[in-house]
VOGU-3710 file (C-alpha; in Angstrom, 3 decimals, decimal comma):
1> mqlelrhlqa> -10,855/27,482/-26,035  -9,727/28,075/-22,441  -7,870/25,577/-20,314  -10,024/23,909/-17,657  -9,173/21,682/-14,693  -9,949/18,563/-16,739  -7,320/19,641/-19,283  -4,720/20,072/-16,540  -5,655/16,665/-15,136  -5,233/15,075/-18,565
11> vcriaeagsl> -1,751/16,566/-18,984  -0,727/15,299/-15,547  -2,096/11,792/-16,208  -0,173/11,583/-19,498  3,063/12,573/-17,749  2,473/10,100/-14,893  1,575/7,217/-17,210  4,366/7,860/-19,719  2,125/6,884/-22,611  -1,102/8,073/-24,164
21> glaarrlgvs> -2,591/4,574/-24,163  -2,092/3,993/-20,446  -3,216/7,522/-19,598  -6,387/7,031/-21,659  -7,216/3,824/-19,781  -6,716/5,549/-16,424  -8,911/8,464/-17,508  -11,564/6,140/-18,922  -11,440/7,558/-22,466  -10,252/6,255/-25,814
31> qpalsaqlrr> -6,708/6,954/-26,970  -7,852/8,854/-30,102  -10,069/11,070/-27,914  -7,175/11,816/-25,556  -4,827/12,515/-28,486  -7,334/14,979/-29,930  -7,734/16,657/-26,560  -3,954/16,946/-26,177  -3,679/18,634/-29,571  -6,286/21,215/-28,505
41> iervaggelf> -4,431/21,824/-25,237  -1,145/22,244/-27,124  -2,724/24,843/-29,421  -3,725/26,880/-26,362  -0,324/26,365/-24,701  1,501/27,415/-27,862  3,525/24,310/-28,646  4,122/20,607/-28,108  3,918/19,406/-24,516  5,194/15,861/-25,170
51> vrtrhgvept> 7,498/14,113/-27,598  7,325/10,445/-28,515  10,262/8,206/-27,620  10,927/4,471/-27,834  9,653/4,171/-24,264  6,472/6,257/-24,626  6,150/10,023/-24,276  8,260/12,560/-22,392  7,462/16,217/-21,624  9,165/18,957/-23,589
61> slgefvlgta> 10,565/22,053/-21,896  7,204/23,744/-22,438  5,534/20,604/-21,143  7,586/20,698/-17,936  6,531/24,309/-17,390  2,845/23,543/-17,970  3,057/20,438/-15,748  4,547/22,394/-12,869  1,781/24,970/-13,030  -0,929/22,332/-13,532
71> rrvllemdal> 0,182/20,357/-10,488  0,188/23,467/-8,297  -3,302/24,454/-9,451  -4,695/20,955/-8,937  -3,148/20,688/-5,483  -4,672/24,036/-4,523  -8,107/22,924/-5,751  -7,810/19,619/-3,901  -6,763/21,443/-0,756  -9,720/23,810/-1,117
81> gaesrafvtg> -12,120/20,855/-1,288  -10,516/19,006/1,619  -10,290/22,053/3,881  -13,910/22,973/3,088  -15,049/19,496/4,061  -13,152/19,834/7,325  -15,692/22,496/8,339  -18,593/20,109/7,791  -19,483/18,445/11,086  -20,859/14,959/11,426
91> rplrlgcill> -19,130/13,483/8,400  -16,804/10,593/9,352  -13,460/9,962/7,711  -13,807/6,571/5,994  -10,675/4,453/6,401  -10,203/1,127/4,623  -7,503/-1,425/5,482  -6,285/-4,838/4,474  -5,444/-7,404/7,166  -2,384/-5,701/8,660
101> vlvdglleqt> -1,315/-6,321/12,253  -1,436/-2,614/13,089  -5,184/-2,511/12,307  -5,880/-4,052/15,725  -4,678/-0,871/17,431  -5,383/1,655/14,694  -8,922/2,586/15,753  -7,782/3,385/19,290  -4,920/5,505/17,978  -7,124/7,429/15,516
111> dlamadqevt> -9,509/8,178/18,391  -6,579/9,621/20,346  -4,904/11,503/17,483  -8,119/12,698/15,790  -10,412/13,289/18,770  -12,526/15,839/16,881  -12,977/13,617/13,827  -15,048/10,434/13,757  -13,187/7,685/11,867  -14,823/4,540/10,545
121> vdlehsatal> -12,648/1,509/9,713  -13,554/-1,248/7,250  -11,469/-4,331/6,503  -11,045/-5,522/2,913  -9,361/-8,685/1,629  -7,904/-7,211/-1,556  -5,390/-4,348/-1,762  -6,360/-3,839/-5,409  -10,026/-3,502/-4,520  -9,136/-1,207/-1,621
131> lrmlgagqyd> -7,303/1,266/-3,866  -9,997/1,038/-6,524  -12,643/1,935/-3,921  -10,451/4,800/-2,724  -10,302/6,145/-6,266  -14,081/5,783/-6,596  -14,680/7,773/-3,424  -15,898/4,896/-1,245  -13,002/5,522/1,142  -11,220/8,716/2,104
141> avaygevneh> -7,976/6,948/3,097  -6,578/3,420/3,097  -3,766/1,457/4,735  -2,221/-1,369/2,735  0,931/-3,402/2,283  3,261/-4,283/-0,579  5,765/-7,146/-0,699  9,310/-6,965/-2,115  9,315/-4,865/-5,293  5,572/-5,024/-5,932
151> emplpagvla> 4,002/-1,567/-6,317  0,270/-0,904/-6,378  -0,746/1,739/-8,963  -2,465/4,726/-7,373  -5,749/6,087/-8,743  -5,936/9,638/-10,015  -6,295/12,236/-7,282  -4,647/10,031/-4,648  -1,546/10,805/-2,593  0,444/8,187/-0,674
161> rtlipkepfc> 3,047/8,097/2,074  5,159/5,138/3,157  4,712/4,374/6,849  7,109/1,427/7,214  9,550/1,129/4,270  10,764/-2,345/5,162  10,004/-5,191/7,552  11,249/-8,795/7,231  8,596/-11,453/6,847  8,904/-14,457/9,121
171> vrmsaghpla> 7,261/-17,883/9,084  4,548/-19,126/11,433  4,749/-22,851/12,129  3,539/-25,384/14,665  5,241/-25,241/18,042  5,951/-28,955/17,553  7,626/-28,461/14,175  11,184/-29,890/13,971  12,485/-26,427/13,010  10,645/-24,565/15,785
181> arefveladl> 13,663/-24,683/18,103  15,896/-22,821/15,638  16,642/-19,131/16,004  16,419/-18,620/12,211  14,866/-20,844/9,556  16,413/-21,418/6,141  13,811/-21,156/3,393  15,257/-24,219/1,652  14,409/-26,314/4,733  10,694/-25,626/4,109
191> adeswttlve> 10,616/-27,244/0,662  8,221/-30,040/1,677  5,734/-27,867/3,558  2,171/-26,879/2,650  1,593/-23,133/2,771  -1,514/-21,124/3,592  -2,123/-17,646/2,144  -5,004/-15,189/2,115  -7,914/-15,633/-0,298  -7,040/-12,519/-2,315
201> dddggpealv> -3,376/-12,022/-1,551  -2,702/-9,449/-4,287  -0,039/-7,404/-2,518  2,756/-9,311/-4,253  3,144/-11,821/-1,414  2,523/-15,093/-3,291  4,747/-13,979/-6,179  7,512/-12,992/-3,756  7,237/-16,350/-1,996  7,396/-18,289/-5,267
211> eacakagfvp> 10,404/-16,266/-6,447  12,259/-16,658/-3,148  11,537/-20,392/-3,052  12,753/-20,763/-6,639  16,066/-19,222/-5,595  16,129/-21,726/-2,715  15,608/-24,592/-5,177  11,941/-25,549/-4,851  8,343/-24,691/-5,765  6,119/-23,996/-2,727
221> slryritdrt> 2,818/-25,836/-2,309  0,225/-23,061/-1,843  -2,431/-25,455/-0,618  -4,719/-23,314/1,535  -6,234/-19,887/0,861  -7,992/-18,828/4,055  -8,901/-15,346/5,278  -10,140/-16,279/8,757  -7,214/-15,812/11,115  -8,459/-18,334/13,723
231> mrygliaagr> -8,916/-21,085/11,149  -5,515/-20,390/9,625  -3,771/-20,529/12,989  -5,602/-23,763/13,799  -4,236/-25,428/10,665  -0,734/-24,271/11,533  -0,957/-25,389/15,170  -2,055/-28,816/13,953  1,084/-29,046/11,807  -0,853/-29,118/8,552
241> aislsqptaq> 0,516/-25,868/7,115  2,880/-22,942/7,590  2,508/-19,336/6,498  4,361/-16,098/5,960  3,701/-13,561/8,681  4,467/-9,984/9,575  7,116/-9,942/12,309  4,798/-7,884/14,527  2,084/-10,579/14,643  0,643/-11,626/17,979
251> psegtvlrpl> 1,596/-15,020/19,453  -0,998/-17,753/18,954  -1,315/-20,894/21,062  0,350/-23,909/19,486  2,352/-21,869/16,968  5,683/-20,029/16,883  7,116/-17,275/14,698  10,634/-17,642/13,355  12,552/-15,180/11,136  13,740/-16,375/7,734
261> agspitgrir> 17,517/-16,396/7,380  18,680/-13,557/5,149  15,243/-11,875/5,045  14,428/-13,049/1,484  10,917/-11,574/1,659  10,188/-8,095/2,983  7,126/-5,903/3,126  6,304/-2,222/3,445  3,208/-0,466/4,758  1,707/2,556/3,035
271> lawnrstvsa> -1,076/5,037/3,593  -2,974/6,606/0,703  -5,686/9,226/0,733  -7,984/11,090/-1,584  -6,554/14,583/-1,679  -9,972/16,102/-2,422  -11,508/14,796/0,839  -8,547/14,534/3,240  -6,642/17,670/4,201  -2,881/17,722/4,707
281> gqaallyraa> -3,474/18,102/8,445  -5,790/15,095/8,575  -3,307/13,018/6,574  -0,540/13,909/9,030  -2,724/12,921/12,004  -3,654/9,647/10,328  0,003/8,884/9,653  0,860/9,570/13,296  -1,941/7,296/14,509  -0,859/4,467/12,197
291> araylatvdn> 2,776/4,902/13,258  1,875/4,630/16,934  -0,278/1,566/16,230  2,673/-0,097/14,502  5,184/0,850/17,186  2,932/-0,722/19,808  3,398/-4,104/18,072  7,201/-4,114/17,721  7,667/-5,938/21,029  5,281/-8,758/20,116
301> npfhrawwda> 8,332/-10,782/19,081  11,837/-10,213/20,529  13,618/-11,021/17,265  11,829/-8,155/15,534  12,654/-5,708/18,312  16,363/-6,459/17,815  16,050/-6,112/14,019  14,061/-2,876/14,379  16,385/-1,193/16,867  19,350/-1,819/14,559
311> rpelhpvle> 17,658/0,141/11,727  16,549/3,573/12,972  16,444/4,857/9,384  13,301/2,765/8,845  11,399/4,214/11,790  8,359/6,410/11,095  8,794/10,114/11,650  6,540/11,369/14,446  6,432/15,130/13,907
//
């Protein structure tokens, strides 16, 4: 038996997952089948690649050596595929996004940064679905958010880069709300409010809100789940609900944005791409376009500009 790319991929998935069971699920095979395959790979390699521990499996010294080589080979093969596709004209780069503020300016920035590459942009409601479609090849790259410590698992063959490591969520409320005149709003003062969230808010936002509210001494009423931005803002302007919001959000008539005292809920923005269809150069251009789209929104709200300027370590790197 000779080692093939699928064998190298299996070894890498086992190391990334930390267990044979989880790796088997990600590869879409049974655990006994993956165990048998690993034994065949180990016979070719000349020894054990992993040892079992209380927490799963860990690579041996031989395993570390094989992993290093496997990762280099797989990266080279992915780069070969991506660079080859770059020579094919007429094929657009398919970009998927969830409802992030920067999406409003992202298409313009990709047109500027990637003038020789047509980019299509689709909006999805679910970050989980977005990454699943990326793994299935329906998208070449995606932009998505995560809240607090929530981390979205990446499909096999996908690379990711953090664009904005941290931004403080604020609250959108009616301009006539009793707290609207405050510079900062204490989360505990919102205990009696009704909240609106997205229909499929699976970026960790609802969980982060519930956890933060629990620390503030109450359980939030998540009454409305609405994707349409106009309808959501209408409810808020009427004083019927409030919502979490990115600090870069545009003003909306009848509503105001106020930062939460202590920044109990924060988000980050990430880009992920299929390394077999997106070259390193394309990924860098996409990152630059997304960074410029975000930076164009920092002045939407003065409180965020002050917060942002005080934290240069969080700024995207524009090579």
